[in-house]
Backbone bond lengths (Angstrom), bond angles and torsions (degrees), N, CA, C in turn:
res aa  C-N    CA-C-N  psi(-1)  N-CA   C-N-CA  omega(-1)  CA-C   N-CA-C  phi
1 M - - - 1.448 - - 1.559 107.21 -
2 A 1.390 112.93 137.57 1.428 117.26 -179.21 1.473 111.94 -84.18
3 F 1.318 114.81 148.44 1.503 121.97 -179.70 1.521 107.77 -97.95
4 K 1.277 115.36 124.55 1.499 124.03 -179.72 1.448 112.24 -95.07
5 I 1.306 118.40 124.87 1.449 124.08 178.90 1.575 106.51 -73.67
6 P 1.320 118.17 128.03 1.492 119.69 -180.00 1.515 109.76 -69.98
7 D 1.353 113.39 153.69 1.405 120.28 -179.37 1.545 111.94 -89.77
8 T 1.328 115.90 -29.95 1.495 121.17 -175.88 1.506 110.33 -126.51
9 P 1.339 118.02 155.84 1.451 121.08 173.98 1.513 113.90 -56.15
10 E 1.342 116.05 -36.86 1.420 120.40 -177.73 1.542 109.97 -62.47
11 E 1.343 114.69 -42.20 1.471 118.09 -178.23 1.511 109.53 -68.32
12 L 1.319 116.97 -32.61 1.456 120.77 176.74 1.467 110.00 -65.78
13 F 1.292 119.82 -40.27 1.462 122.33 178.62 1.512 110.62 -65.17
14 R 1.360 115.07 -44.36 1.432 116.69 178.34 1.488 114.24 -57.86
15 Q 1.296 116.19 -41.87 1.468 121.45 179.89 1.501 111.37 -66.19
16 G 1.348 116.39 -40.82 1.535 119.53 178.35 1.521 107.89 -65.07
17 S 1.288 117.99 -43.14 1.485 117.26 -176.47 1.550 108.59 -62.22
18 R 1.293 116.49 -42.35 1.462 116.04 179.51 1.474 112.02 -62.35
19 G 1.365 119.06 -34.09 1.464 121.60 177.91 1.566 113.06 -70.45
20 I 1.353 115.59 -38.07 1.431 118.23 176.94 1.543 111.97 -68.20
21 G 1.233 117.55 -33.57 1.439 124.34 179.29 1.565 107.35 -65.85
22 H 1.327 116.09 -41.87 1.427 120.35 -179.02 1.532 110.32 -62.61
23 V 1.392 114.97 -41.81 1.461 118.69 -176.71 1.563 109.89 -72.83
24 N 1.361 114.34 -34.57 1.484 116.02 179.89 1.531 112.42 -61.64
25 R 1.243 117.50 -26.14 1.470 120.51 177.75 1.521 112.06 -65.10
26 W 1.333 119.91 -26.77 1.491 123.92 179.56 1.476 113.40 -90.99
27 I 1.316 121.63 -11.10 1.436 122.95 -176.80 1.512 111.94 -62.40
28 P 1.354 122.91 -47.26 1.464 121.18 177.90 1.575 112.07 -58.87
29 A 1.283 112.80 -38.75 1.539 114.07 -179.85 1.509 110.99 -67.91
30 L 1.321 117.93 -35.26 1.453 120.37 -177.97 1.549 108.67 -71.64
31 I 1.345 116.15 -38.89 1.450 120.12 178.09 1.576 109.48 -63.07
32 L 1.323 113.78 -47.10 1.484 117.63 -179.42 1.539 109.74 -61.21
33 L 1.348 118.84 -40.26 1.504 121.82 179.96 1.550 107.29 -63.16
34 A 1.310 115.38 -44.58 1.532 119.28 179.34 1.511 111.59 -59.82
35 V 1.336 116.37 -41.42 1.479 119.89 179.98 1.520 108.83 -68.25
36 L 1.276 120.63 -43.01 1.480 121.57 178.52 1.508 111.15 -62.44
37 L 1.342 115.07 -41.63 1.495 119.43 177.23 1.472 111.73 -64.92
38 G 1.329 118.81 -37.04 1.460 120.78 176.39 1.522 113.65 -66.45
39 L 1.464 111.35 -38.08 1.491 114.67 176.50 1.522 111.82 -61.92
40 L 1.314 114.61 -44.21 1.495 118.73 -177.66 1.575 110.36 -60.73
41 L 1.349 110.51 -47.97 1.518 114.48 -173.83 1.520 112.42 -70.80
42 S 1.332 120.82 -27.82 1.401 125.23 -179.27 1.521 112.81 -92.50
43 S 1.321 120.20 -7.48 1.434 125.50 -176.59 1.505 115.55 -96.69
44 F 1.456 113.72 -37.75 1.419 116.45 175.65 1.464 115.25 -92.67
45 Y 1.321 118.70 144.03 1.439 120.86 176.54 1.549 109.39 -145.98
46 Q 1.329 117.16 158.75 1.412 122.54 -178.81 1.505 110.43 -119.43
47 V 1.418 116.38 133.72 1.450 122.48 175.20 1.486 107.76 -109.21
48 D 1.350 114.85 126.10 1.496 118.86 179.67 1.515 109.89 -75.27
49 T 1.336 115.84 173.34 1.413 124.24 -174.62 1.511 115.40 -69.85
50 D 1.341 116.31 -25.09 1.452 120.38 179.08 1.526 117.46 -97.80
51 E 1.307 114.71 16.53 1.457 118.91 -173.80 1.567 111.24 -147.09
52 V 1.301 113.25 165.36 1.512 119.42 170.37 1.504 110.92 -122.40
53 G 1.356 117.76 159.18 1.449 121.67 175.58 1.504 110.54 -108.51
54 V 1.362 111.07 127.75 1.472 120.01 175.81 1.524 112.45 -101.77
55 I 1.279 117.28 119.84 1.474 123.71 -173.24 1.538 108.48 -100.48
56 R 1.327 114.93 125.77 1.499 123.06 173.01 1.438 109.81 -119.47
57 R 1.335 118.02 129.63 1.490 126.55 178.09 1.504 106.52 -105.46
58 F 1.338 115.33 113.33 1.446 121.27 -173.50 1.535 114.15 48.61
59 G 1.332 115.39 41.39 1.399 122.27 179.04 1.501 118.07 86.41
60 K 1.351 116.21 -9.44 1.511 118.80 -176.63 1.516 107.06 -104.83
61 Y 1.424 112.36 133.87 1.474 118.35 -177.36 1.555 111.23 -60.93
62 V 1.349 114.93 135.31 1.442 122.21 179.42 1.431 110.82 -109.63
63 H 1.343 119.33 -63.61 1.491 123.20 -177.44 1.488 108.73 -159.74
64 T 1.310 114.98 170.09 1.509 125.26 175.78 1.540 110.29 -115.44
65 T 1.300 114.09 131.92 1.492 117.62 179.91 1.498 111.68 -108.32
66 Q 1.336 117.12 148.43 1.427 120.85 -178.77 1.533 110.15 -94.65
67 P 1.297 120.56 176.43 1.509 126.02 -174.34 1.574 108.94 -54.80
68 G 1.312 116.17 135.69 1.427 122.43 178.19 1.560 111.33 142.14
69 L 1.343 115.01 -169.49 1.476 121.67 178.07 1.476 109.09 -99.32
70 H 1.456 114.10 131.74 1.489 119.65 -175.09 1.507 110.59 -137.01
71 L 1.353 112.02 168.83 1.504 119.34 176.81 1.470 109.88 -116.93
72 K 1.325 117.84 149.68 1.454 123.09 174.58 1.532 108.31 -146.86
73 W 1.343 113.68 166.17 1.474 117.49 177.08 1.586 109.38 -63.92
74 P 1.319 117.65 140.38 1.473 117.16 -172.08 1.560 112.93 -87.80
75 F 1.253 116.52 178.18 1.507 126.28 175.66 1.484 111.56 51.97
76 E 1.383 116.28 46.93 1.451 123.90 174.00 1.478 114.18 60.75
77 I 1.364 115.83 13.93 1.506 113.84 167.42 1.530 108.97 -59.98
78 E 1.372 113.84 -42.31 1.425 119.07 172.02 1.518 108.06 -115.25
79 H 1.314 117.75 127.13 1.470 120.46 -176.51 1.526 108.08 -102.45
80 L 1.321 114.82 140.84 1.497 120.25 -177.54 1.525 110.57 -110.54
81 D 1.390 114.45 130.30 1.488 120.77 170.67 1.557 106.79 -120.36
82 L 1.362 111.34 128.00 1.447 119.88 177.07 1.477 110.13 -98.53
83 V 1.364 116.01 121.37 1.447 120.36 -175.26 1.610 111.33 -117.54
84 K 1.241 117.24 123.67 1.501 121.52 179.75 1.526 108.73 -75.25
85 V 1.343 119.43 103.85 1.450 123.18 -175.70 1.491 110.73 -104.35
86 R 1.370 121.26 -12.39 1.407 120.68 179.23 1.487 111.68 -110.68
87 R 1.288 121.36 4.35 1.451 126.75 176.27 1.548 112.00 -93.46
88 V 1.284 115.59 134.12 1.444 123.83 176.42 1.608 107.59 -89.28
89 F 1.323 113.98 117.03 1.452 116.91 175.26 1.507 111.91 -94.50
90 K 1.364 112.96 156.55 1.487 118.91 -179.57 1.526 113.92 -130.54
91 E 1.301 115.87 135.79 1.482 119.99 177.54 1.537 106.71 -121.55
92 E 1.287 116.56 133.92 1.435 124.75 -178.84 1.509 111.13 -107.36
93 F 1.324 117.62 138.02 1.418 124.17 -174.99 1.580 108.65 -125.78
94 G 1.319 117.21 122.99 1.448 122.53 174.40 1.524 107.43 92.45
95 F 1.273 120.68 -8.94 1.499 121.94 175.97 1.479 106.54 -157.81
96 R 1.383 115.51 169.79 1.446 120.71 178.18 1.506 107.55 -141.99
97 T 1.331 116.10 140.13 1.450 121.48 177.07 1.500 111.56 -87.01
98 A 1.364 115.22 116.10 1.467 118.90 -178.86 1.484 111.65 -77.34
99 R 1.325 119.44 -40.73 1.396 123.09 176.15 1.473 113.11 -154.51
100 A 1.331 116.78 121.45 1.438 122.16 -176.90 1.596 109.15 -87.52
101 G 1.347 112.36 157.11 1.476 113.55 -178.63 1.511 107.51 159.58
102 T 1.297 117.75 -162.16 1.510 122.92 177.31 1.471 109.12 -61.98
103 K 1.247 121.57 -40.52 1.460 125.17 173.95 1.584 105.38 -118.92
104 T 1.428 113.55 101.36 1.410 117.97 -176.27 1.576 107.49 -73.75
105 E 1.392 113.05 138.71 1.490 119.43 172.48 1.515 110.15 -112.80
106 Y 1.368 111.90 139.78 1.420 120.27 -174.46 1.545 110.71 -113.83
107 S 1.268 113.29 150.06 1.550 116.24 -179.17 1.495 108.82 -66.75
108 A 1.335 112.51 145.48 1.475 121.41 179.97 1.520 111.97 -84.32
109 N 1.275 118.14 -4.99 1.489 120.76 179.65 1.490 114.50 -71.57
110 S 1.317 116.44 150.54 1.432 119.39 178.78 1.573 113.83 -88.74
111 Y 1.299 116.18 137.48 1.462 118.16 178.94 1.578 109.84 -127.70
112 Q 1.295 113.76 46.29 1.470 119.40 -176.70 1.514 112.01 -70.55
113 D 1.316 115.97 -19.45 1.454 118.84 175.55 1.595 111.23 -61.94
114 E 1.318 115.33 -26.86 1.420 121.54 175.88 1.553 112.23 -93.59
115 S 1.237 119.14 -36.89 1.538 123.05 -166.18 1.515 111.42 -94.40
116 L 1.301 122.38 -27.49 1.531 120.21 -177.20 1.514 107.57 -74.69
117 M 1.388 114.22 125.08 1.477 119.54 -178.64 1.534 106.67 -141.87
118 L 1.369 112.92 159.71 1.481 122.35 179.67 1.474 107.85 -106.45
119 T 1.363 117.78 129.10 1.456 123.35 176.84 1.488 110.60 -82.98
120 G 1.338 113.94 174.40 1.450 120.11 179.55 1.522 117.95 -66.76
121 D 1.328 113.18 -25.41 1.425 119.50 175.75 1.530 111.42 -96.70
122 L 1.237 120.33 25.76 1.542 128.50 172.73 1.507 109.82 61.00
123 N 1.388 119.19 43.58 1.434 122.14 167.79 1.526 109.17 -110.90
124 V 1.306 117.44 150.73 1.479 122.10 -177.33 1.544 101.31 -102.59
125 V 1.338 113.73 130.29 1.456 123.03 175.62 1.500 112.54 -130.51
126 E 1.297 118.54 155.04 1.395 123.67 179.21 1.514 110.41 -106.82
127 V 1.317 120.18 112.69 1.418 123.02 -168.29 1.584 108.56 -112.69
128 T 1.269 116.83 132.00 1.497 122.02 171.94 1.454 108.47 -122.94
129 W 1.312 117.42 139.13 1.484 124.22 -179.63 1.477 111.92 -156.17
130 I 1.371 112.67 168.33 1.453 118.32 -179.83 1.562 106.63 -129.25
131 V 1.347 113.86 153.94 1.488 122.59 176.76 1.463 106.45 -128.20
132 Q 1.410 117.82 123.18 1.450 122.03 171.28 1.473 110.52 -109.45
133 F 1.405 114.57 136.23 1.391 120.01 -173.48 1.509 110.35 -148.74
134 K 1.329 115.81 167.26 1.449 120.54 178.82 1.549 109.91 -143.19
135 V 1.251 115.56 167.47 1.560 120.80 179.61 1.523 105.95 -87.10
136 K 1.325 119.52 126.42 1.482 120.49 176.32 1.555 109.01 -112.84
137 D 1.386 117.25 -18.70 1.476 116.40 176.66 1.542 107.14 -140.22
138 P 1.358 118.99 100.21 1.492 122.06 -177.11 1.491 111.39 -61.47
139 L 1.332 120.74 -32.24 1.446 121.18 -176.24 1.500 112.53 -67.23
140 K 1.375 116.42 -43.79 1.465 120.31 177.70 1.481 110.07 -64.51
141 L 1.369 119.25 -36.59 1.494 123.92 -176.80 1.491 104.50 -66.65
142 L 1.264 122.40 -44.54 1.497 122.18 -173.66 1.517 112.29 -77.39
143 F 1.307 120.70 -38.06 1.443 127.34 -171.95 1.544 114.23 -88.34
144 N 1.360 118.22 -29.63 1.429 122.51 -173.44 1.478 115.76 -104.87
145 L 1.422 118.84 -15.96 1.423 120.24 -177.09 1.532 110.55 -125.40
146 S 1.285 116.08 136.39 1.480 120.88 174.20 1.493 110.22 -95.52
147 D 1.352 119.57 -25.88 1.451 123.62 179.15 1.534 110.83 -143.45
148 P 1.342 116.41 80.15 1.468 120.84 -173.51 1.510 112.99 -60.52
149 R 1.219 121.18 -38.93 1.522 126.05 176.05 1.520 110.95 -56.19
150 K 1.301 116.88 -48.42 1.527 120.09 -174.94 1.575 106.10 -72.22
151 V 1.334 118.32 -36.49 1.527 117.91 177.53 1.529 108.92 -61.70
152 M 1.309 117.00 -46.72 1.405 121.61 -178.14 1.549 112.20 -60.15
153 R 1.325 116.42 -47.50 1.462 121.63 -178.20 1.476 111.66 -62.28
154 D 1.316 113.99 -50.09 1.511 118.83 -178.78 1.566 110.21 -59.22
155 A 1.334 117.84 -47.05 1.434 119.61 -178.84 1.545 113.93 -62.78
156 A 1.394 113.73 -40.97 1.487 120.16 179.79 1.593 108.68 -64.70
157 E 1.267 118.93 -42.63 1.461 120.67 -179.26 1.486 111.29 -68.03
158 V 1.296 122.14 -36.34 1.410 125.01 178.14 1.551 110.84 -64.06
159 V 1.339 114.61 -46.73 1.431 119.43 -175.09 1.596 110.76 -69.63
160 M 1.304 116.97 -42.09 1.451 119.68 176.31 1.500 112.07 -63.67
161 R 1.243 122.63 -37.12 1.482 125.39 176.36 1.555 107.86 -64.39
162 Q 1.275 116.43 -42.83 1.449 118.70 -179.72 1.533 113.17 -64.81
163 V 1.356 117.92 -46.10 1.447 120.56 -179.90 1.498 113.72 -67.81
164 I 1.359 117.59 -38.78 1.420 122.48 176.97 1.587 108.87 -65.85
165 G 1.314 116.90 -37.89 1.432 121.84 177.58 1.501 115.14 -64.68
166 D 1.371 117.26 -22.17 1.417 123.58 178.67 1.538 112.47 -93.07
167 S 1.376 117.56 -2.63 1.407 122.00 -177.34 1.535 112.20 -115.94
168 S 1.317 116.52 153.83 1.416 117.85 177.99 1.541 109.64 -82.03
169 V 1.345 117.27 170.18 1.467 120.90 -175.52 1.506 109.29 -66.52
170 T 1.373 119.19 -36.24 1.432 120.78 177.57 1.516 112.81 -67.64
171 E 1.311 115.32 -39.89 1.510 116.76 176.57 1.502 111.20 -65.62
172 A 1.355 119.87 -38.37 1.433 120.71 178.48 1.515 112.66 -67.58
173 L 1.353 115.62 -35.93 1.465 119.37 -175.92 1.561 112.83 -81.12
174 I 1.351 116.09 -37.52 1.467 119.21 -170.93 1.440 115.96 -128.54
175 T 1.366 116.17 -59.95 1.500 119.13 -162.90 1.495 116.64 -81.23
176 R 1.373 119.05 -26.16 1.483 117.06 -172.55 1.545 111.94 -123.81
177 R 1.376 113.52 28.53 1.496 113.23 -178.54 1.519 115.09 -63.94
178 I 1.305 118.07 -38.64 1.471 119.93 177.91 1.573 110.13 -73.37
179 D 1.279 118.01 -38.38 1.463 118.53 174.29 1.508 113.83 -61.57
180 I 1.333 114.72 -40.12 1.456 118.40 -179.73 1.617 108.29 -67.09
181 N 1.297 119.28 -38.91 1.468 119.53 175.56 1.585 112.03 -56.85
182 L 1.353 112.37 -46.45 1.487 115.77 -175.88 1.549 109.66 -71.16
183 E 1.356 117.53 -37.16 1.416 118.38 179.30 1.497 115.48 -67.09
184 V 1.318 115.35 -38.88 1.492 121.43 175.68 1.547 110.59 -63.94
185 Q 1.339 114.11 -45.61 1.478 116.36 -178.93 1.564 110.31 -61.91
186 R 1.372 116.31 -44.95 1.438 115.80 178.50 1.454 116.66 -59.87
187 E 1.405 117.53 -48.16 1.432 120.33 178.96 1.458 114.25 -68.51
188 L 1.305 118.44 -37.06 1.451 118.79 175.89 1.577 111.76 -63.55
189 Q 1.290 119.12 -41.71 1.467 120.53 174.95 1.533 113.36 -58.40
190 E 1.369 112.89 -39.59 1.504 117.72 178.27 1.491 110.52 -59.53
191 I 1.355 119.46 -41.91 1.444 124.19 -174.36 1.559 105.79 -73.27
192 L 1.235 119.23 -43.43 1.563 119.70 179.38 1.470 109.80 -65.25
193 D 1.331 120.08 -35.63 1.509 121.47 176.94 1.502 110.40 -70.35
194 S 1.289 117.32 -33.91 1.494 117.96 178.08 1.515 112.76 -69.58
195 Y 1.281 115.38 -28.62 1.552 120.80 175.67 1.474 110.77 -84.29
196 E 1.253 121.60 -9.84 1.504 129.32 -176.60 1.530 108.89 55.32
197 T 1.341 113.15 54.03 1.519 120.65 179.16 1.470 113.93 -75.96
198 G 1.295 117.70 -22.20 1.464 120.40 -173.80 1.538 116.57 73.72
199 L 1.346 115.45 16.61 1.480 124.40 -179.28 1.517 111.45 -103.08
200 Q 1.337 116.00 141.40 1.450 121.54 177.63 1.511 110.57 -118.10
201 I 1.324 118.67 124.27 1.462 122.30 177.15 1.468 113.15 -78.99
202 E 1.342 118.19 124.25 1.424 122.77 -178.18 1.522 108.56 -93.31
203 T 1.284 119.69 -46.82 1.447 123.56 -171.76 1.511 111.79 -152.41
204 V 1.356 116.76 138.91 1.457 123.79 168.39 1.472 104.56 -124.31
205 K 1.342 116.54 127.66 1.479 118.73 -175.82 1.520 110.90 -144.10
206 L 1.326 115.64 123.23 1.456 121.90 176.95 1.559 106.89 -70.79
207 Q 1.360 114.71 134.48 1.479 117.90 177.04 1.529 110.19 -95.65
208 D 1.350 117.38 -55.88 1.448 120.80 178.78 1.552 108.03 -141.66
209 V 1.294 116.86 143.73 1.440 124.52 170.02 1.484 106.31 -130.10
210 N 1.400 116.21 111.05 1.472 123.87 -176.64 1.423 107.84 -132.55
211 P 1.362 117.55 158.39 1.453 122.78 167.77 1.542 107.32 -77.08
212 P 1.423 116.31 157.13 1.418 116.89 179.83 1.600 110.68 -65.26
213 D 1.340 110.66 156.33 1.485 117.56 -174.13 1.530 110.16 -58.43
214 E 1.278 120.34 -32.23 1.431 121.19 -179.13 1.477 117.26 -60.29
215 V 1.385 115.88 -34.13 1.496 123.23 -177.68 1.502 112.65 -112.16
216 K 1.346 118.12 5.85 1.438 119.97 -175.10 1.550 112.32 -59.49
217 P 1.340 123.23 -45.74 1.456 123.84 178.82 1.510 110.30 -54.35
218 S 1.316 117.89 -51.95 1.483 122.78 -177.30 1.523 109.11 -62.83
219 F 1.287 116.91 -42.78 1.409 122.26 -179.61 1.578 112.44 -61.89
220 N 1.325 116.49 -42.15 1.418 122.02 177.87 1.570 111.02 -61.70
221 E 1.330 112.65 -37.87 1.506 116.52 -178.22 1.542 108.06 -66.09
222 V 1.285 116.64 -46.30 1.473 120.19 175.77 1.465 115.44 -58.82
223 N 1.314 115.34 -41.05 1.440 122.76 -178.42 1.569 109.49 -70.13
224 E 1.338 119.96 -35.95 1.416 123.58 173.34 1.551 112.34 -62.26
225 A 1.338 114.82 -41.44 1.450 119.35 -176.76 1.547 108.38 -68.38
226 K 1.378 116.74 -40.49 1.451 118.81 176.46 1.536 111.09 -64.79
227 Q 1.301 118.05 -37.35 1.483 117.14 178.33 1.523 112.15 -70.03
228 E 1.362 118.10 -32.53 1.426 119.32 176.62 1.519 110.02 -70.38
229 K 1.323 117.37 -37.73 1.445 119.02 173.60 1.508 114.28 -60.04
230 E 1.309 117.05 -48.02 1.465 122.04 174.27 1.484 112.58 -58.05
231 K 1.323 118.65 -38.38 1.461 121.74 176.79 1.516 113.34 -61.83
232 V 1.319 116.09 -46.69 1.474 121.75 -179.39 1.569 107.25 -63.24
233 I 1.303 116.94 -44.93 1.470 118.96 179.89 1.494 114.80 -63.36
234 N 1.370 117.51 -36.64 1.409 122.46 179.07 1.557 109.24 -70.39
235 Q 1.317 117.07 -41.36 1.457 120.49 176.78 1.565 112.99 -59.53
236 S 1.359 109.72 -40.64 1.531 114.88 -178.82 1.546 108.61 -66.75
237 W 1.318 115.23 -43.07 1.505 118.51 176.61 1.510 114.27 -63.46
238 E 1.353 116.27 -33.53 1.505 119.99 177.62 1.591 106.08 -68.41
239 S 1.373 121.77 -43.29 1.420 120.04 -178.35 1.506 108.52 -66.05
240 Y 1.373 118.99 -43.92 1.401 120.30 177.20 1.550 114.55 -57.14
241 N 1.345 115.00 -43.37 1.416 117.04 -177.66 1.561 113.14 -71.99
242 K 1.322 117.17 -16.19 1.394 118.86 175.41 1.555 114.61 -86.88
243 T 1.426 113.76 -32.81 1.509 119.98 -174.54 1.422 110.97 -87.94
244 V 1.332 120.34 -56.12 1.493 126.04 -172.48 1.532 108.36 -59.02
245 P 1.311 124.57 -55.82 1.403 120.55 -178.21 1.512 114.95 -59.37
246 K 1.343 117.55 -32.93 1.464 122.18 179.03 1.537 108.44 -67.44
247 A 1.292 115.79 -45.35 1.471 120.24 -179.85 1.551 110.12 -64.59
248 R 1.279 117.46 -39.15 1.489 120.54 174.80 1.449 113.40 -64.06
249 G 1.330 115.74 -39.46 1.451 120.66 177.91 1.593 110.84 -62.30
250 E 1.364 112.72 -48.45 1.446 113.81 -178.66 1.474 112.26 -63.67
251 A 1.329 117.38 -40.48 1.502 119.84 176.46 1.518 112.92 -60.02
252 E 1.304 116.50 -41.98 1.428 122.03 178.90 1.533 112.42 -64.86
253 R 1.454 112.88 -38.27 1.488 115.58 176.04 1.488 111.07 -64.92
254 T 1.362 121.04 -47.13 1.462 124.71 -179.30 1.579 109.75 -57.11
255 I 1.333 116.68 -41.64 1.459 121.31 -179.55 1.529 110.50 -62.43
256 R 1.378 112.47 -44.63 1.469 116.09 -176.94 1.609 109.84 -68.94
257 E 1.346 116.39 -38.50 1.458 119.47 175.39 1.487 113.61 -58.44
258 A 1.370 116.71 -44.37 1.435 122.35 -177.39 1.502 107.88 -67.22
259 E 1.334 118.28 -43.02 1.505 120.47 177.66 1.497 111.04 -61.05
260 G 1.367 116.25 -39.71 1.473 118.32 177.87 1.446 115.62 -65.31
261 Y 1.349 113.02 -40.88 1.462 120.88 178.29 1.572 108.84 -62.44
262 A 1.296 116.97 -52.12 1.443 122.63 175.59 1.512 114.99 -50.76
263 L 1.332 115.88 -46.31 1.468 122.63 178.49 1.480 109.92 -63.61
264 E 1.345 117.52 -43.38 1.446 120.09 178.79 1.501 112.26 -62.45
265 R 1.333 119.02 -44.02 1.493 120.80 -178.13 1.507 111.25 -66.42
266 V 1.332 115.72 -37.76 1.513 119.93 -179.28 1.485 109.09 -65.91
267 N 1.377 117.35 -42.84 1.412 119.11 -175.66 1.490 108.64 -72.96
268 Q 1.330 122.14 -39.10 1.382 124.61 174.13 1.564 114.09 -57.20
269 A 1.380 113.82 -41.65 1.426 116.64 178.86 1.489 112.64 -67.59
270 K 1.365 115.54 -40.18 1.429 121.28 175.77 1.520 111.26 -59.71
271 G 1.321 116.85 -40.63 1.457 119.42 -178.36 1.557 110.48 -70.80
272 D 1.328 116.51 -40.03 1.535 118.84 177.70 1.545 108.31 -60.61
273 A 1.385 114.44 -43.88 1.470 114.40 -175.84 1.536 111.97 -67.77
274 A 1.356 115.17 -34.61 1.446 117.80 179.68 1.604 109.05 -67.80
275 K 1.340 114.58 -40.52 1.425 117.73 -179.96 1.509 112.75 -65.56
276 F 1.366 116.61 -38.37 1.437 120.13 178.39 1.475 111.60 -64.48
277 Q 1.420 114.67 -42.63 1.413 118.92 178.08 1.493 114.53 -61.73
278 A 1.355 115.68 -40.18 1.440 119.99 176.05 1.490 112.45 -63.15
279 T 1.390 118.17 -42.99 1.468 120.41 178.95 1.495 110.81 -68.19
280 W 1.285 120.34 -33.62 1.444 121.38 177.99 1.554 112.88 -68.82
281 D 1.342 113.74 -36.27 1.474 118.67 177.07 1.562 110.01 -68.63
282 A 1.274 117.58 -40.01 1.490 121.80 176.01 1.571 110.98 -67.07
283 Y 1.268 116.10 -39.11 1.525 120.47 179.20 1.511 111.57 -63.55
284 K 1.332 116.96 -38.74 1.468 121.31 175.58 1.513 112.31 -62.20
285 E 1.261 116.35 -35.53 1.486 121.69 -174.65 1.544 111.29 -78.17
286 A 1.389 114.55 -42.13 1.488 119.80 -178.25 1.522 108.82 -147.00
287 K 1.255 113.74 94.30 1.445 120.61 -173.01 1.482 113.70 -64.14
288 D 1.409 115.48 -50.52 1.502 121.71 -178.09 1.496 110.73 -64.21
289 V 1.279 117.26 -47.36 1.503 119.85 -179.42 1.543 109.81 -64.09
290 T 1.314 118.09 -42.24 1.391 118.73 -179.73 1.488 113.60 -67.31
291 R 1.410 115.15 -36.53 1.406 117.79 -179.52 1.603 111.38 -64.11
292 K 1.394 114.18 -43.69 1.402 120.27 178.53 1.617 112.10 -61.13
293 R 1.321 110.05 -41.82 1.491 113.68 179.75 1.476 112.69 -64.32
294 L 1.321 118.37 -39.56 1.463 122.83 179.91 1.582 107.82 -68.74
295 Y 1.334 115.02 -35.02 1.482 115.55 178.09 1.560 111.40 -67.21
296 L 1.351 115.24 -45.75 1.480 119.29 -179.02 1.573 107.45 -64.00
297 E 1.247 119.37 -42.72 1.474 121.73 -175.93 1.534 109.20 -64.22
298 T 1.340 114.49 -38.63 1.480 118.64 179.43 1.529 110.88 -65.86
299 L 1.411 115.60 -40.02 1.440 120.60 176.06 1.505 111.31 -60.70
300 E 1.368 117.60 -43.33 1.446 121.41 -176.89 1.512 108.85 -64.24
301 E 1.253 117.42 -29.45 1.473 122.34 -177.04 1.500 111.25 -81.33
302 I 1.413 116.61 -34.99 1.465 119.45 -172.03 1.537 109.52 -91.90
303 L 1.340 118.70 -39.84 1.431 118.42 -172.92 1.559 115.76 -57.19
304 P 1.273 118.35 -43.35 1.545 119.12 179.01 1.526 111.68 -58.44
305 K 1.313 118.34 -24.09 1.442 122.04 178.27 1.534 116.15 -90.76
306 A 1.338 114.88 -2.63 1.474 119.97 -169.74 1.552 110.12 -87.26
307 G 1.391 118.72 -16.87 1.450 120.40 -178.96 1.552 108.07 78.71
308 K 1.344 116.10 -135.51 1.492 117.27 178.23 1.473 113.35 -73.87
309 V 1.353 114.78 138.81 1.510 120.07 -178.25 1.552 109.57 -114.13
310 Y 1.273 119.22 131.06 1.460 120.90 -178.64 1.567 106.23 -117.23
311 V 1.340 115.27 130.54 1.445 122.90 175.08 1.520 110.64 -99.00
312 M 1.350 114.33 122.16 1.428 119.24 -173.57 1.543 109.17 -99.37
313 D 1.288 116.08 129.07 1.461 120.43 173.74 1.496 109.92 -94.90
314 P 1.306 117.25 115.37 1.455 119.06 -176.34 1.537 116.29 -52.44
315 K 1.328 113.49 -32.01 1.453 121.82 -173.52 1.527 109.66 -90.24
316 G 1.279 119.42 -17.80 1.409 124.42 -177.33 1.501 114.25 -86.47
317 T 1.356 113.98 162.54 1.459 116.51 -178.64 1.523 113.51 -105.50
318 G 1.365 120.13 -12.47 1.429 126.15 179.93 1.568 110.90 -112.35
319 I 1.282 113.01 -178.71 1.493 119.42 -177.19 1.582 106.57 -119.00
320 L 1.350 110.27 119.84 1.432 117.09 177.90 1.554 110.54 -97.58
321 P 1.316 115.32 109.25 1.501 114.57 178.77 1.541 113.76 -74.84
322 L 1.233 117.58 149.80 1.491 123.64 173.97 1.490 104.16 -85.33
323 L 1.411 114.36 103.15 1.501 117.74 -171.99 1.509 111.53 -69.29
324 K 1.364 112.74 143.66 1.431 120.20 173.30 1.515 115.82 51.95
325 L 1.295 116.47 32.22 1.428 118.06 -179.54 1.558 110.70 -68.60
326 K 1.323 115.77 -41.13 1.447 118.37 -175.75 1.566 109.81 -68.76
327 E 1.428 114.18 -46.88 1.427 115.51 -178.74 1.564 112.99 -61.98
328 E 1.271 118.84 -43.04 1.473 122.38 178.99 1.549 109.66 -57.86
329 Q 1.364 114.06 -44.90 1.494 118.61 179.72 1.454 109.21 -61.73
């Protein structure tokens, strides 16, 4: 259709008015379409696999939805909060990771306001640690905390300073690192539960405990002296444990051998006395028979030790050996 250029301004106005009227007929339809599109966009929502959706209607909690596609009232009649309940979060104290990867890079900034602490024996140490946590109650997290990260960091720093302040520098550096981790985790969880934060502590782990750079050379010298002292003490105990128990064992063995020998001699003497008494009693009852029996018993005892035995005939001129007497015996 060809467009005709109007000849007068009045005709131009009449044509424009007709065009505006034609467009005005579509305005309600466009508005209705925009409203429907807004309804659709604000009614459907998606919950990922590592989170839950908390629905509030005019600010009041209604229900919690699990992962998947869901519907709600549009236009903020019902408000949606997505909370990551299966993700483990990490907070770093005394340092910051600039870029994680195969070769982790750390920030060059100083965080000594977090890391410098005083031990129980009045030594200053620089402590770095991490706290890993997750959300166990989304409702408490949303309704009781305005800044969960700040609450977590403040509580963790307070507890760590308290535990380090109750420990000596040697315990913090070497001997009680695992115990300090467990103690901080337990006390931090108690504080978060008392505040009803809905957070669950997964891990507290000390990264480094070092003296400040200004006193590190002197501290290392003192530490080396203590290690040398411990080494000498351990070597002395090792020598003691090798020598003293051995001497005690030998003394105990000598005592037991002497006691055994004494018991053997006493029992043997008692047996000999009993045997002599029995022989004497038999001899008094039958002297001839007892004499012969003693004679034969003596021969039985002596002859096997005599070796070869020769029987001499007083009338003969040669020696007649008693053949195989020893073998037959």
